[in-house]
C-alpha positions in Angstrom: 7.4 7.1 -0.1 8.2 8.4 -3.6 10.4 11.3 -4.5 8.0 13.1 -6.9 10.6 13.4 -9.7 8.9 15.7 -12.3 11.4 14.8 -14.9 10.6 11.1 -14.9 9.1 9.8 -18.2 5.8 8.7 -16.6 5.5 11.5 -14.0 2.3 12.8 -15.7 0.5 9.7 -14.6 0.9 10.5 -10.9 0.6 14.2 -11.0 0.5 15.9 -7.6 -0.8 12.7 -6.0 2.5 10.9 -6.3 3.3 10.7 -2.5 -0.4 10.2 -1.6 -0.8 7.2 -3.8 2.3 5.6 -2.3 1.1 6.1 1.2 -2.4 4.8 0.4 -0.9 1.7 -1.3 1.3 1.1 1.8 -1.7 1.4 4.1 -3.8 -0.9 1.9 -1.1 -3.6 1.8 -0.7 -3.3 5.6 -4.4 -3.6 6.2 -4.6 -6.7 4.0 -1.6 -8.2 5.7 -3.2 -7.6 9.1 -6.6 -9.0 8.2 -4.9 -12.1 6.8 -2.7 -12.5 9.9 -5.7 -12.2 12.2 -7.9 -14.5 10.1 -5.3 -17.2 9.7 -4.5 -17.1 13.4 -8.1 -17.6 14.4 -8.6 -20.4 11.9 -5.5 -22.2 13.1 -6.5 -21.8 16.8 -10.0 -23.2 16.3 -8.8 -26.4 14.6 
């Protein structure tokens, strides 16, 4: 999800984990979205 540009001014913060951190963030956001979607659908259906 990121290009791993070693010449970027803040590249030292990500190191070799640049792409991994991007994928983990995407998975985390998708999981939170899925949980919210399921939870809000159940709540709406029971009322």
